[in-house]
C-alpha positions in Angstrom: 31.5 93.4 55.8 29.4 93.0 58.9 29.9 89.4 58.6 33.6 89.7 58.4 33.7 92.1 61.4 31.7 89.4 63.4 34.0 86.6 62.5 37.4 88.5 63.1 35.3 89.7 66.8 34.6 86.1 67.1 38.3 84.8 66.4 39.7 87.2 68.7 37.2 86.1 71.7 37.6 82.9 71.0 41.9 83.2 71.1 41.1 85.4 74.5 39.0 82.2 75.9 41.9 79.5 74.7 44.6 81.6 76.4 42.0 81.6 79.7 41.6 77.8 79.6 45.3 77.0 79.2 45.7 79.4 82.2 43.2 77.6 84.0 44.7 74.2 83.0 48.1 74.9 84.5 46.1 75.9 88.2 45.4 72.0 88.5 49.0 70.7 87.8 51.3 69.9 90.1 53.7 72.8 91.1 56.8 70.6 91.5 58.1 68.7 88.7 60.5 65.6 88.6 63.0 67.1 85.9 66.0 65.5 84.8 68.7 67.2 87.0 67.9 65.7 90.9 69.0 68.5 92.8 72.5 69.8 92.1 73.9 72.8 94.1 72.6 75.9 92.9 73.9 79.5 93.2 71.1 82.0 93.6 72.1 85.2 92.7 70.0 88.5 93.5 71.0 91.9 92.2 69.9 94.6 94.7 69.9 98.4 93.8 68.1 101.0 96.3 65.9 100.2 98.9 62.0 99.4 98.3 59.2 98.9 101.0 59.2 94.8 100.3 62.8 94.4 100.3 63.3 93.0 103.8 60.5 90.4 103.1 61.7 89.5 99.3 65.2 89.4 100.5 64.9 87.3 103.4 62.8 84.7 101.3 66.4 83.9 99.8 67.2 82.0 103.1 64.3 79.8 103.7 64.6 77.7 100.7 63.5 74.0 101.4 66.4 73.0 99.2 69.5 71.0 100.0 72.3 72.5 98.9 72.5 76.3 97.4 74.3 79.5 98.2 73.4 83.1 97.7 75.3 85.9 96.4 74.2 89.1 96.8 75.4 92.1 94.3 75.1 95.8 94.6 77.0 98.5 92.5 77.4 101.2 95.1 79.1 101.1 98.7 76.8 103.7 99.7 73.5 101.8 98.6 70.9 102.0 101.4 69.8 98.4 100.8 73.6 97.3 102.1 73.0 97.1 105.7 69.7 95.3 105.2 71.7 92.6 103.4 74.4 92.6 105.7 71.8 92.2 108.6 70.1 89.2 106.9 73.3 87.3 106.3 74.4 87.7 109.6 70.6 86.4 110.8 71.1 83.4 108.9 74.5 81.9 109.2 73.0 78.3 108.4 72.9 79.3 104.8 76.3 80.3 103.0 76.0 84.0 101.7 78.2 86.7 100.5 77.6 90.5 99.3 79.6 91.8 96.1 79.8 95.3 95.5 81.1 96.8 92.3 80.1 97.1 88.6 82.1 95.8 85.7 80.7 97.3 82.6 80.8 94.2 80.2 77.4 95.2 78.5 75.3 97.9 77.9 72.7 96.7 80.7 73.4 98.1 84.2 71.7 95.0 85.9 74.0 92.6 84.2 77.2 94.4 85.1 76.0 94.5 88.7 75.4 90.5 88.3 78.9 89.9 86.7 80.8 89.8 89.6 78.6 87.5 91.2 78.5 85.2 87.7 82.3 84.9 88.0 82.1 84.2 91.9 79.9 81.4 91.7 81.5 77.9 91.7 78.1 75.9 90.7 77.3 75.3 87.3 73.7 76.1 87.9 72.6 79.4 88.7 69.5 81.0 89.6 69.0 84.7 88.9 66.1 85.9 90.8 65.4 90.0 91.1 65.4 91.3 94.3 61.7 92.3 94.7 60.3 88.7 94.1 59.0 86.9 96.9 60.6 83.4 96.7 58.4 80.9 98.0 60.2 78.0 100.2 59.9 75.5 97.3 61.3 78.1 94.9 64.5 76.5 93.6 62.9 73.1 93.9 60.1 74.1 91.2 62.7 76.1 88.9 65.4 72.8 89.2 62.3 70.5 88.5 61.3 72.3 85.2 64.6 71.5 83.6 64.2 68.7 81.2 66.3 67.3 77.9 65.2 70.0 75.5 65.6 73.0 78.0 68.3 75.9 78.0 66.5 78.1 80.6 63.7 78.1 83.2 61.8 81.3 83.6 58.5 82.8 85.1 56.8 85.8 84.7 55.6 87.7 88.2 52.1 88.0 89.2 51.5 91.3 91.7 50.0 90.8 95.2 49.4 93.8 97.5 48.5 96.6 95.2 47.8 100.2 96.8 46.3 102.7 94.9 45.0 103.0 91.4 48.2 102.6 90.1 49.1 99.6 92.1 45.8 97.8 90.7 46.5 98.8 87.6 49.9 97.2 87.6 48.4 94.0 88.9 46.2 94.1 86.0 48.8 94.3 83.5 51.0 91.7 85.1 48.2 89.1 86.1 45.6 88.7 83.8 47.3 90.1 80.7 51.0 89.1 80.6 51.3 86.1 82.7 48.1 84.8 81.1 49.6 85.3 77.7 53.0 83.9 78.7 52.0 80.6 80.2 49.6 79.9 77.4 52.3 80.5 75.1 54.6 78.0 77.0 51.7 75.5 77.2 51.8 75.7 73.5 55.6 75.4 73.5 56.5 78.7 73.0 58.1 80.0 76.0 59.6 83.6 76.4 62.4 84.2 79.1 61.1 86.9 81.9 64.1 88.5 83.6 62.4 88.0 87.1 63.4 84.5 87.1 66.6 83.1 84.9 67.8 79.5 85.8 70.6 78.7 83.7 73.4 76.5 83.1 77.0 78.1 83.0 78.4 75.4 80.8 75.7 75.9 78.0 75.6 79.7 78.4 79.7 80.1 78.0 79.3 77.6 74.9 76.6 79.9 73.4 78.6 83.2 73.9 78.9 83.7 77.7 77.2 85.8 80.2 78.1 89.1 78.3 76.0 87.7 75.4 72.8 88.3 77.6 73.5 92.1 77.2 73.0 92.2 73.0 69.6 93.2 73.4 68.0 96.3 75.7 66.8 93.7 78.3 68.7 90.3 79.5 65.5 88.4 79.2 65.0 89.2 75.4 68.4 88.3 74.9 68.3 85.1 76.8 65.2 83.9 74.5 67.0 84.5 71.2 70.3 83.0 72.7 68.1 79.6 73.9 66.2 79.2 70.9 69.7 80.0 68.7 70.8 77.0 70.5 68.2 74.9 69.3 66.8 74.6 72.7 63.4 75.5 74.6 62.8 78.1 77.5 60.9 76.6 79.9 58.3 78.1 82.5 57.4 77.2 85.9 53.8 75.6 86.4 52.6 78.8 87.8 54.2 82.2 88.2 55.7 83.6 91.6 54.7 86.8 93.5 56.3 90.1 93.3 54.3 92.6 95.9 53.4 95.8 94.0 52.4 98.0 96.6 52.0 101.7 96.0 52.5 102.7 92.1 51.5 106.1 90.4 49.8 105.8 87.2 53.0 107.9 85.6 55.2 104.9 87.2 53.1 102.4 85.9 53.1 103.9 82.2 56.8 104.3 82.3 57.6 100.8 83.5 55.5 99.3 80.6 56.7 101.7 78.0 60.5 100.7 78.9 59.5 96.9 78.7 57.5 97.8 75.4 60.7 99.1 74.0 62.8 96.1 74.8 59.9 93.9 72.9 60.3 96.2 69.7 63.9 95.7 69.8 64.0 92.2 70.3 61.0 90.8 68.5 59.6 93.3 65.9 57.8 90.9 64.0 55.7 89.9 67.2 55.7 93.4 68.6 54.1 94.7 65.2 50.9 92.5 66.7 50.6 94.3 70.5 48.3 96.6 68.6 46.0 93.7 68.8 46.4 92.8 72.6 43.4 93.3 75.2 39.6 94.1 74.6 39.9 97.4 72.5 40.2 96.3 69.0 38.3 93.0 69.3 35.4 95.1 70.9 35.4 97.7 68.2 35.1 94.8 65.7 32.1 93.7 67.5 30.3 96.6 67.9 31.0 97.8 64.3 29.4 94.2 63.0 26.1 94.9 65.1 26.2 97.8 67.6 25.5 97.2 70.9 23.2 94.1 70.6 27.0 92.3 69.8 29.5 94.8 71.6 28.0 94.7 74.9 27.6 90.8 75.1 31.2 90.5 73.5 32.4 92.6 76.4 30.6 90.7 79.1 32.1 87.4 77.7 35.5 88.8 77.3 35.7 90.4 81.0 33.7 87.7 82.3 36.3 84.8 81.5 39.1 87.1 82.8 37.2 88.0 86.1 36.7 83.8 86.4 40.3 83.4 86.0 41.5 86.0 88.5 39.3 84.5 91.0 40.2 81.0 90.4 43.8 81.8 90.4 43.3 84.1 93.7 45.0 87.2 92.3 43.9 90.5 93.8 40.2 90.6 92.7 38.6 93.4 94.4 36.5 96.2 93.0 39.6 98.3 92.0 41.4 95.4 90.3 38.2 94.8 88.3 37.6 98.6 87.4 40.9 99.0 86.0 40.6 96.1 83.5 39.3 98.1 80.8 41.7 101.1 81.7 44.4 98.9 81.0 42.6 97.9 77.7 42.7 101.3 76.4 46.2 101.7 77.9 47.9 99.2 76.0 47.2 100.6 72.3 48.6 104.0 73.4 51.8 102.3 74.6 52.3 100.4 71.5 51.9 103.9 69.6 54.5 105.8 72.3 56.9 103.1 71.3 57.8 104.3 68.3 59.0 107.7 69.7 62.1 106.3 70.5 64.1 103.1 70.6 66.1 103.7 74.4 64.9 104.4 77.8 66.5 105.0 81.1 66.7 102.7 83.8 67.1 103.5 87.5 69.2 106.7 85.9 70.9 104.9 83.6 70.3 106.0 79.8 70.1 102.6 77.6 70.2 102.8 73.9 69.9 100.3 71.2 73.1 101.2 69.6 75.2 101.0 72.5 78.5 98.8 72.4 79.4 96.7 75.3 82.8 97.4 77.1 85.1 95.2 78.8 85.1 95.0 82.6 87.3 97.9 84.3 87.3 96.5 87.7 86.2 93.7 90.0 84.3 93.4 93.0 84.5 94.0 96.6 83.7 91.0 99.2 81.7 92.7 101.7 81.4 91.0 105.1 78.2 90.5 107.0 79.6 92.6 110.0 
């Protein structure tokens, strides 16, 4: 029995080290690829809802793209949204970039983010559309990178976020989840040819998406990224991830905020990929470390943990993710939290997102009203 436990622990450690190595390999790759598209005109869609501390910086990054031909459509649902004056000011201060703000919500799906973006999708005249969340900080080569990742087998280009600028224990915990856990695993899967969509970035072709059911088809599951992954694979194509992720300023987070956010996305994964979700109980160091301790006690368990976290810390430093003492201290806390999240996911299926209840059994409705074009003035 001890031998079987030791083999199990060694297998998990080998897989962990393998994902670290796969990510490490990407650190040396070219950020921008040649692709097959050239540089087509791209419409950048950015949904906005409420105002966050970093919005002035993240939304302003939309206007500084080193890309020859693109326009921007900001989408807000409520004309009283406090972010609207900021968006109007940014549009006014960057007249060199074609940009507009659309206001209104069309309940075409059960997903409020998609309902917000629907008017922008309809207004975009380009066949190439990139949806980027408002809290993503876009580097100057953002559009060049996502366009360059498209090849003959691609149905969508995406990228997970990595957290920067954490504040407080919750912020550091959020970065530990986003960076050396989720981003590491997602990019390792992509390196093995099994990429998954992450809703922070979704670069799509309008003609392809319309052929596979249209924009509303992205609302078939609780989140658009899960629906997009299934749609692309159903078309016999692949989700491609960018060579490295893009950054998301995290700032201050409460521990309860982190729990609620991660529980929400855990329920999304359970809804869309139930078979894969069942394996998430094994994510993190807890179960493998228990096997190591059960096999030979502290003499095996302590070196096991040193090897596990040593490799992860080395990756954190190499990737230049937040790596202060708090960032390293929360790694075991994260790994204790992951199995608890997995268990809590089974309590119910839906979740609340920005005040909207989203359940797995809701049915999409048709559009009720169109957008309002808000001038910059």
